[in-house]
N, C-alpha and C positions, 0 to 999 in steps of 0.2 A: 504494500500500500504506500509506504513512504517513498519507495523507489519511483513509483509511478508519479507521485507528486513532485519529486525532484526533477524528473524528466520533463513533466509538463511545465514546471517553473523555468527550466532551462530553455525550453522551446519559446517561452515568452520573452526571453532576453534578446536584445537587439545586437549586443556585442558578440561577434562570432567566436572570439577567443574564450570568453566566459561561457558561452553556450557549449562549446566543445569541451571545455574542462569539466563542467558540471555533468555532461553526458558520460564522459570517461570515468569519472568518480562513481557515478551511479552504476555503470556497467561493471566496474571492478568490484563494487560492493555486492552486487547481485551475483556475480560469479563466485565470490567467497562464500556467500550464504548457501548457494547451491552445493558447493563442494562439501559442506558440513551438514547437509540435509536440513538447513535452516535451524540448526540447533534443536531439532525436535526431541532429541534424547533427553534434554533438560526436563521435559514435561512428561516423559513416558513412565507410567507406573511400573511397568514390567521390566524396566532396565535395571535389574539388580546388580549387574556388573558395572554400571556407570556410577562412579562416585561423584560425578558432577551434577547429577540430577537434582532438581529443586524440591521434588515431592517425595513422600514416602510410598510404600507399596499400595496403600489405600487411596492415594491421590491427594493427600493433605499437603498444602503448602504452608510453611511457617515463615513469618516475617523474621528476617535476620537483622533488622535494624538498619540504621543509616550507614552510609559508607564509612563514616568516621567513628562508629561505635562498634564495640565487640559483639553486642547482641541487642535485641529489642526488649525493652523492659515491659512493654504492653502484652507481649506474647499472643498476638492475634494470628489466626489461621483461617484458611479458606480451602474448600474442596470444590473446584469448578466442575468436577465430574458428577456431583451430587444432584444438581438441579439447574434449570435455566436461570433462576435468580442468582445462584452462586456463580454461574459463568459470567453474568453481567457484572457482578461485583468484582470478579477476578479480572475482567477486562479493564477495569479502572484502578485496580489495586497495584501499586508499585512495590515490588518485592524489597526494595532497599530504601524506601522513603524519598527517593530522588525523582 
């Protein structure tokens, strides 16, 4: 979604050099995302071999706190696999408060 917006924004620019640079960056970013399967393993409940995943086996995501904190003192969690409302909440929930 963001890559499409960047490409659209680049097309609206009149300066050819800026337009070309923005398109190149968007293409490189898209290629990098495809190479790592869009980091989908971060959200896979069944990826028990992946130490980098963000959720547990049941699909619960726990907030880890702000980037400059060791952990989150509020200890809030969400399971986007549980219901439509939980998915909506998760879509607006930032895992690191940033």
